[in-house]
N, C-alpha and C positions, 0 to 999 in steps of 0.2 A: 309818769315814770320816765326818767332820763335814760335814753338809749345811747350806748357807745357806737359811734359810726363804724361801719364795716372796715374802712381803711385803718382806723385806729386799732380795731380788734386784731387785724392781720399783723400790724406792726408789733403789738404786744405779744402775739403768739410766736412770731419769728424771733423776738428777743428771748422769749422763754426757751425755745428750742436751742438757740445759740448758747444760752446759759447752761443748759443741761449738757450740751456737747463739750463745753469748756470744762465743766465739773467732771465729766467722765474722763476727759483727757488728763486732767490734773490727778485724778484717782489712779489712772494707769501709770502716770509718770512718777508716782510716789513710791519709788523703789526703796527697798530696805537698805539703809546705809550703815556701815560700820566704820567708826572713826578710828583709824589706825594707820601709821606709816609703815607697819610691817605687813608683808604679803605672805600668807600661808598657802602652801601648795601640797596637797595630798597626792602621792604618786604611787601607782601600781606598776610593778616590774614583773614580767612573766618571761618564761623561757619558750622555746619553740613548740612545746607541747601545751602551752597555756597555763602551766603551773606557776604559782607565785614564787618568786626568787627572794629568799631571806638571807640575812647575814651580811648585807652590804653596809658600807660605812660612808660617812660624810664625804671623804676625799674622792670617792668614786663618782660623785654627782656634780654636774655643772648646771646652773640655772641661767637662762637668758631672758631678758625682758626687752621686747622690741629689737631683738638681735644683739643686745649688749649683755655681756656676762655680768652677773650680780654676785656679790659676796654672800654666802650662806651664813646667817647669824645663829640659826638653831636647827638642830637635826634630831628627829625622834624616830627611833626604829620601830619595827613592826609590833612591839608589845603595847603601844599606846591604845588606851580604851577609845571606843567610839560611841556616839549617840545617833540613833536612827529613827526616822519616822516612816512607818508603813502606811501607804495610802491605798485603801481598798475601794475600787469603783463598785458602787451598789446601785447604779442607775438602771433604768428599764432595759437597756440593751444588754445588760449583764445577767439577765434572768437565769440562764442555764449554767452560769459559770461562777456564781457567788460561792458555792461550796468549794470549788477548786481554789479560788482566791483565799478562802479561809484556811484551807489546808496548807497553802504556801506560807501564810503568816505564821502558822504553828510550826512549820518546818524551820523558818528563820529563827524563831525564838529558841528552838532546841539547840542552836549552835552558839548562843551567847556565852561569853566569858563572864567571870564574876563582876568585872568593872564596866561592862558594856550595858548601855541603857537604850530601850526601845519603847516608842509609843505607837499606838495604832489609831488611825482615823479612817472613817468611811466618808465617801462623798457621792452625792447624787445631785439634787438641786441645792444642797447645802453641804458644808463640811462639818462632820460631827465626831466628837471624841468617842472612841470605843474603849481604849485602855491607855491610861497615862503612863509616863515614863517609869520603867521598872527594869531591874536586872533579872527578874524572875523568868523562868522558862515556862511558867504556867500561863494560861490565857483565860481571860474573863469569860464567864458563861454567856454574857450578853452578845458575844460575837456570833453565837449560834442563832440569834434572833434576827440577824440582818436579812432584809429582803430587798430584792431588786425593784426599784421604782423611781420615777422622776427623771429629770434631765441630768446633764453631766457637766460639773464645774471643775474640770481637770486643772486648768490654769490657776483657778482660785485655790485649789487644794495644795498645789505645789508652793504657791506664794505663802499660804498660811503655814505650811510645814517649815519653810525657810524662816519665817518670823518666830516660830516656836523654837527652832534650833538656835536662833541668835541669842536666846536666853540661857543656853546650856553652857557649862564650863568646859566640855570636851572640845578639843581643837579638831578632831576628826569627826566629820558629820556626814550623814547620808540620808537620802530620800529614796524609798523604794516604792515604785508605782505599779500597781496591778490594775490594768485598765485595757479596754478595747481602743482607747485613744481618741474617741470621738467627742471632743468638747462641743457642747451645744448651748451653754448658758453662762459662761464665766464673765465676770466684770473685768477681770484682768486679761491682758493679751498673753500669748505664749512667750513673747519677748520679755514682758515684765516679770513673768514667773521665772524664766531662766535667769534674768539679771538678779532677782532676789536670791535665788539659790546660790549663785556664785559669789554674791556679796557676803554671804555667811560661810563661804568655803564648803558648801555641801555638794557631794557627788550624787548624781541622780542615776538610779538603776531603774530601767523600765521593762516591764514584762507584758508583752502583747497578749491580751486575753480574748481577742476576737476569734470568731469561728474560722477554722482552717478551710471550711467550705465556702467562705465569703471571698469572692474574687472581684469584688466591685472596686470602682475608682475610689469610693469613700474609704474603703479599708486601706488602700494604698496611701491615701492622704493621712489617715489616722496613724498608720505605722510611721509615716514620715515625721509626724510631730513627736512621737515617742522616741524615735531614733535621734532627733535633734537634741532633745533634753539630755539624753545619755551621752552622746558623742561630744557635745560642747562642754559638758561638765566633767568629763573624764570617766564616766561610768560605762555601763554596758547595756545593750538592748538585747532582750531575749525574745525570739519570735515564737509565738503560739506554743508554749510548752504544755505538756499534760502527762500525767502518770510519772514514770521514771524521769522524763525530761524536766518536769517541773521541780522534782526533788533535787535533781542534780544541779539545776540552775541556782536554787537557793543555797545549796551547800557551797557552791563556788562563790556566791556573793558574800556570804557571812565569813568565809575563809579569807576572801580578798580584803575585806574591811579590817580583818585582824592582822593582815600582813602588808599593809601599806606603809609607806615612809612619809612622814610629815616634815616638810622642809619650809623654813621661813627665811625671808630676806628683806632688807630695807633697800628700796630702789635707789640707785646712785643719783638719779635725776628725778626727784619727786615732782610730779606734775598734777596739780589739782585742776585738770582741764575737763573732767567729766567724760573723757574719751576712753575707748577700749584699748588696752595695752596687752600685747601678746606675751604668752609665757611658753618657753620651751625648756624641757628638762632632758639632759643627756646623761648617759652612763658610760663609764670607761670600761666596758666589757662588751665583747661582740655577741651577736645572735640573741639579744634580749629586746623585748618590746616594752616601751614605756607608755603609760597612759595617765594623763592628767588633764586638768581643765585647760582650755585654749587661751585663757587670759582673764583679765578683770577690768572693771570700769572704775577709773579713778574718781574720787569725789570732786565736786565742782568747787573751785576756790571762791573766796568772797570778792 
Protein backbone atom coordinates (compact mmCIF):
# COMPACT_ATOMS: atom_id res chain seq x y z
CA UNK A 1 0.00 0.00 0.00
CA UNK A 2 1.37 3.42 -1.01
CA UNK A 3 1.56 5.87 1.84
CA UNK A 4 1.46 9.65 1.44
CA UNK A 5 4.51 11.24 3.13
CA UNK A 6 3.75 13.17 6.33
CA UNK A 7 5.04 16.44 4.79
CA UNK A 8 2.66 16.04 1.81
CA UNK A 9 -0.21 15.27 4.17
CA UNK A 10 0.46 18.47 6.13
CA UNK A 11 0.56 20.51 2.93
CA UNK A 12 -2.76 19.05 1.77
CA UNK A 13 -4.30 19.70 5.18
CA UNK A 14 -3.07 23.33 5.22
CA UNK A 15 -4.48 23.89 1.73
CA UNK A 16 -7.82 22.47 2.82
CA UNK A 17 -7.97 24.77 5.86
CA UNK A 18 -7.08 27.78 3.70
CA UNK A 19 -9.77 26.80 1.20
CA UNK A 20 -12.38 26.59 3.97
CA UNK A 21 -11.29 29.98 5.34
CA UNK A 22 -11.59 31.60 1.92
CA UNK A 23 -14.98 29.96 1.38
CA UNK A 24 -16.25 31.27 4.72
CA UNK A 25 -14.94 34.75 3.94
CA UNK A 26 -16.64 34.74 0.54
CA UNK A 27 -19.87 33.60 2.19
CA UNK A 28 -19.67 36.44 4.71
CA UNK A 29 -18.86 38.97 1.99
CA UNK A 30 -21.91 37.89 -0.03
CA UNK A 31 -23.97 40.88 1.07
CA UNK A 32 -27.47 41.22 -0.33
CA UNK A 33 -27.35 43.75 -3.14
CA UNK A 34 -30.16 45.86 -4.56
CA UNK A 35 -29.47 47.33 -8.00
CA UNK A 36 -30.93 50.83 -7.96
CA UNK A 37 -29.67 54.37 -8.33
CA UNK A 38 -32.44 55.56 -5.99
CA UNK A 39 -31.76 55.66 -2.25
CA UNK A 40 -34.73 55.08 0.06
CA UNK A 41 -34.70 56.54 3.56
CA UNK A 42 -37.37 55.67 6.14
CA UNK A 43 -37.46 58.42 8.73
CA UNK A 44 -39.08 58.65 12.16
CA UNK A 45 -39.82 62.09 13.59
CA UNK A 46 -40.75 62.46 17.26
CA UNK A 47 -41.46 65.36 19.62
CA UNK A 48 -39.92 65.97 23.05
CA UNK A 49 -42.27 63.42 24.64
CA UNK A 50 -41.25 60.72 22.14
CA UNK A 51 -44.57 60.79 20.29
CA UNK A 52 -44.53 60.42 16.50
CA UNK A 53 -45.03 63.68 14.62
CA UNK A 54 -47.43 63.40 11.68
CA UNK A 55 -48.63 65.80 9.00
CA UNK A 56 -45.20 66.95 7.80
CA UNK A 57 -44.65 67.63 4.11
CA UNK A 58 -41.81 67.18 1.65
CA UNK A 59 -40.66 70.82 1.74
CA UNK A 60 -39.90 70.54 5.45
CA UNK A 61 -37.26 67.85 4.91
CA UNK A 62 -33.66 68.13 3.75
CA UNK A 63 -31.50 65.10 2.93
CA UNK A 64 -27.70 65.16 2.85
CA UNK A 65 -25.37 62.45 1.58
CA UNK A 66 -21.76 62.76 2.73
CA UNK A 67 -22.65 66.31 3.79
CA UNK A 68 -24.03 67.35 0.36
CA UNK A 69 -27.73 68.22 0.00
CA UNK A 70 -29.64 65.88 -2.32
CA UNK A 71 -32.86 66.57 -4.29
CA UNK A 72 -35.82 64.55 -2.94
CA UNK A 73 -37.45 62.72 -5.85
CA UNK A 74 -40.24 61.01 -3.93
CA UNK A 75 -41.94 61.51 -0.59
CA UNK A 76 -44.44 59.15 1.04
CA UNK A 77 -46.27 60.24 4.20
CA UNK A 78 -47.10 58.13 7.21
CA UNK A 79 -49.94 56.17 5.59
CA UNK A 80 -47.52 53.95 3.62
CA UNK A 81 -47.91 50.19 4.40
CA UNK A 82 -45.01 48.23 5.83
CA UNK A 83 -43.66 44.66 5.77
CA UNK A 84 -42.04 43.30 8.91
CA UNK A 85 -40.30 40.12 10.00
CA UNK A 86 -40.44 39.17 13.68
CA UNK A 87 -37.45 37.07 14.80
CA UNK A 88 -38.06 35.09 17.99
CA UNK A 89 -35.01 33.69 19.76
CA UNK A 90 -35.81 30.12 20.88
CA UNK A 91 -32.26 29.06 21.80
CA UNK A 92 -31.46 27.31 25.07
CA UNK A 93 -30.63 30.57 26.87
CA UNK A 94 -34.22 31.76 26.30
CA UNK A 95 -35.84 28.87 28.18
CA UNK A 96 -37.72 30.99 30.74
CA UNK A 97 -38.64 33.78 28.30
CA UNK A 98 -40.07 32.12 25.18
CA UNK A 99 -43.62 32.70 26.42
CA UNK A 100 -42.84 36.39 26.91
CA UNK A 101 -41.48 36.65 23.36
CA UNK A 102 -44.59 34.90 22.06
CA UNK A 103 -46.83 37.40 23.85
CA UNK A 104 -44.82 40.25 22.31
CA UNK A 105 -45.35 38.86 18.80
CA UNK A 106 -49.09 38.60 19.44
CA UNK A 107 -49.09 42.18 20.69
CA UNK A 108 -47.37 43.38 17.52
CA UNK A 109 -49.87 41.65 15.25
CA UNK A 110 -52.76 43.26 17.11
CA UNK A 111 -51.63 46.68 15.88
CA UNK A 112 -51.41 45.85 12.15
CA UNK A 113 -53.38 47.91 9.65
CA UNK A 114 -55.19 46.34 6.69
CA UNK A 115 -52.22 46.76 4.29
CA UNK A 116 -49.40 45.86 6.69
CA UNK A 117 -47.82 42.41 6.36
CA UNK A 118 -45.80 40.48 8.94
CA UNK A 119 -43.99 37.14 9.00
CA UNK A 120 -42.69 35.34 12.08
CA UNK A 121 -39.52 33.24 12.25
CA UNK A 122 -37.88 31.50 15.18
CA UNK A 123 -34.14 30.97 15.46
CA UNK A 124 -31.92 28.77 17.58
CA UNK A 125 -29.34 26.61 15.78
CA UNK A 126 -31.43 27.20 12.62
CA UNK A 127 -33.81 29.84 11.30
CA UNK A 128 -37.33 28.43 10.88
CA UNK A 129 -40.59 29.81 9.51
CA UNK A 130 -43.38 30.03 12.08
CA UNK A 131 -45.92 32.10 10.16
CA UNK A 132 -45.62 33.44 6.61
CA UNK A 133 -46.46 36.99 5.59
CA UNK A 134 -50.04 37.92 6.39
CA UNK A 135 -52.06 41.00 7.28
CA UNK A 136 -54.12 38.96 9.75
CA UNK A 137 -54.04 39.74 13.44
CA UNK A 138 -54.46 36.04 14.21
CA UNK A 139 -51.45 33.92 15.03
CA UNK A 140 -50.75 30.32 14.08
CA UNK A 141 -51.29 27.67 16.76
CA UNK A 142 -47.80 26.28 16.09
CA UNK A 143 -46.25 29.26 17.86
CA UNK A 144 -47.40 27.74 21.15
CA UNK A 145 -45.30 24.65 20.42
CA UNK A 146 -42.01 26.56 20.32
CA UNK A 147 -39.46 25.34 22.87
CA UNK A 148 -36.09 26.73 23.90
CA UNK A 149 -33.21 24.59 22.68
CA UNK A 150 -29.94 24.75 20.78
CA UNK A 151 -27.47 27.50 19.94
CA UNK A 152 -28.13 31.07 18.73
CA UNK A 153 -27.79 32.20 15.09
CA UNK A 154 -28.85 35.82 15.59
CA UNK A 155 -26.76 37.22 12.72
CA UNK A 156 -27.95 34.52 10.32
CA UNK A 157 -31.56 35.26 11.29
CA UNK A 158 -31.22 38.98 10.55
CA UNK A 159 -29.47 38.22 7.26
CA UNK A 160 -32.25 35.83 6.23
CA UNK A 161 -34.95 38.33 7.24
CA UNK A 162 -33.29 40.93 5.00
CA UNK A 163 -33.23 38.47 2.08
CA UNK A 164 -36.92 37.72 2.60
CA UNK A 165 -37.83 41.41 2.81
CA UNK A 166 -35.92 42.11 -0.40
CA UNK A 167 -38.66 40.16 -2.22
CA UNK A 168 -41.50 42.22 -0.74
CA UNK A 169 -43.17 45.07 -2.70
CA UNK A 170 -43.43 47.36 0.34
CA UNK A 171 -40.83 50.12 0.50
CA UNK A 172 -41.11 50.41 4.28
CA UNK A 173 -39.54 47.37 5.90
CA UNK A 174 -38.65 46.34 9.43
CA UNK A 175 -36.99 43.52 11.35
CA UNK A 176 -38.08 43.05 14.97
CA UNK A 177 -35.67 40.96 17.05
CA UNK A 178 -36.66 39.35 20.36
CA UNK A 179 -33.43 37.94 21.80
CA UNK A 180 -30.95 37.92 24.65
CA UNK A 181 -28.44 38.95 21.96
CA UNK A 182 -25.86 36.25 22.56
CA UNK A 183 -24.93 34.95 19.09
CA UNK A 184 -23.10 31.65 19.40
CA UNK A 185 -23.17 29.89 16.03
CA UNK A 186 -23.89 32.16 13.05
CA UNK A 187 -22.12 31.70 9.75
CA UNK A 188 -22.60 35.42 9.10
CA UNK A 189 -20.92 38.20 11.05
CA UNK A 190 -22.86 40.99 12.75
CA UNK A 191 -21.46 43.38 10.13
CA UNK A 192 -22.73 41.23 7.26
CA UNK A 193 -26.17 41.02 8.86
CA UNK A 194 -26.32 44.78 9.36
CA UNK A 195 -25.19 45.47 5.78
CA UNK A 196 -27.82 43.09 4.44
CA UNK A 197 -30.55 44.87 6.41
CA UNK A 198 -29.67 48.37 5.25
CA UNK A 199 -29.22 47.13 1.67
CA UNK A 200 -32.95 46.36 1.61
CA UNK A 201 -33.83 49.51 3.60
CA UNK A 202 -34.95 47.57 6.68
CA UNK A 203 -35.14 49.26 10.06
CA UNK A 204 -34.13 46.95 12.91
CA UNK A 205 -35.88 47.07 16.29
CA UNK A 206 -34.24 44.99 19.02
CA UNK A 207 -35.79 43.90 22.31
CA UNK A 208 -33.38 42.62 24.95
CA UNK A 209 -34.86 39.45 26.46
CA UNK A 210 -31.97 38.71 28.82
CA UNK A 211 -32.58 38.35 32.53
CA UNK A 212 -32.51 41.64 34.48
CA UNK A 213 -30.59 39.75 37.18
CA UNK A 214 -27.74 39.03 34.78
CA UNK A 215 -24.97 41.58 35.39
CA UNK A 216 -22.23 39.69 33.57
CA UNK A 217 -19.82 41.04 30.98
CA UNK A 218 -21.44 38.68 28.49
CA UNK A 219 -24.79 40.41 28.90
CA UNK A 220 -23.21 43.82 28.34
CA UNK A 221 -21.62 42.54 25.12
CA UNK A 222 -24.92 41.00 23.98
CA UNK A 223 -26.77 44.24 24.62
CA UNK A 224 -24.08 46.06 22.67
CA UNK A 225 -24.80 43.92 19.61
CA UNK A 226 -28.54 44.53 19.84
CA UNK A 227 -27.99 48.27 20.29
CA UNK A 228 -25.70 48.38 17.25
CA UNK A 229 -28.29 46.81 14.97
CA UNK A 230 -30.98 49.23 16.13
CA UNK A 231 -29.00 52.46 16.21
CA UNK A 232 -27.23 52.08 12.88
CA UNK A 233 -30.41 51.12 11.02
CA UNK A 234 -32.56 53.89 12.52
CA UNK A 235 -34.54 51.63 14.84
CA UNK A 236 -34.78 51.45 18.61
CA UNK A 237 -33.36 49.22 21.34
CA UNK A 238 -35.65 48.22 24.21
CA UNK A 239 -33.92 47.03 27.36
CA UNK A 240 -35.33 44.00 29.19
CA UNK A 241 -39.06 44.69 29.02
CA UNK A 242 -41.69 42.69 30.83
CA UNK A 243 -45.38 42.98 31.58
CA UNK A 244 -46.68 46.51 30.87
CA UNK A 245 -43.22 47.56 29.65
CA UNK A 246 -43.24 44.88 26.96
CA UNK A 247 -46.75 45.77 25.78
CA UNK A 248 -45.90 49.46 25.71
CA UNK A 249 -42.71 48.87 23.70
CA UNK A 250 -44.53 46.92 21.00
CA UNK A 251 -47.36 49.42 20.83
CA UNK A 252 -44.74 52.14 20.19
CA UNK A 253 -42.94 50.11 17.51
CA UNK A 254 -46.03 49.28 15.47
CA UNK A 255 -47.29 52.87 15.78
CA UNK A 256 -43.89 54.18 14.71
CA UNK A 257 -43.82 51.99 11.60
CA UNK A 258 -47.22 53.36 10.68
CA UNK A 259 -46.05 56.94 11.14
CA UNK A 260 -42.69 57.03 9.39
CA UNK A 261 -41.88 59.11 6.33
CA UNK A 262 -40.37 57.36 3.32
CA UNK A 263 -38.05 59.64 1.36
CA UNK A 264 -36.14 58.75 -1.80
CA UNK A 265 -33.41 60.59 -3.66
CA UNK A 266 -30.99 60.00 -6.50
CA UNK A 267 -27.42 60.87 -5.44
CA UNK A 268 -25.96 63.82 -7.35
CA UNK A 269 -22.64 62.06 -7.59
CA UNK A 270 -23.30 58.34 -7.99
CA UNK A 271 -20.26 56.35 -6.91
CA UNK A 272 -20.08 52.62 -7.45
CA UNK A 273 -17.16 52.38 -5.07
CA UNK A 274 -18.52 49.83 -2.60
CA UNK A 275 -17.92 52.32 0.23
CA UNK A 276 -20.17 53.55 3.02
CA UNK A 277 -21.92 56.88 2.36
CA UNK A 278 -23.48 58.78 5.24
CA UNK A 279 -27.08 59.97 5.23
CA UNK A 280 -28.43 62.85 7.31
CA UNK A 281 -32.06 63.99 7.36
CA UNK A 282 -33.00 67.43 8.69
CA UNK A 283 -36.38 68.93 9.44
CA UNK A 284 -37.33 72.62 9.29
CA UNK A 285 -39.00 72.62 12.70
CA UNK A 286 -37.40 73.04 16.13
CA UNK A 287 -37.47 70.59 19.06
CA UNK A 288 -38.00 67.50 16.95
CA UNK A 289 -35.91 64.31 16.93
CA UNK A 290 -35.15 62.56 13.65
CA UNK A 291 -34.17 58.91 13.50
CA UNK A 292 -33.06 57.14 10.33
CA UNK A 293 -30.30 54.84 9.12
CA UNK A 294 -26.76 56.18 9.25
CA UNK A 295 -26.03 55.57 5.57
CA UNK A 296 -25.66 52.89 2.92
CA UNK A 297 -23.01 50.90 1.07
CA UNK A 298 -22.75 51.78 -2.61
CA UNK A 299 -22.51 48.86 -5.06
CA UNK A 300 -19.09 48.07 -6.49
CA UNK A 301 -18.61 49.18 -10.09
CA UNK A 302 -17.31 46.96 -12.84
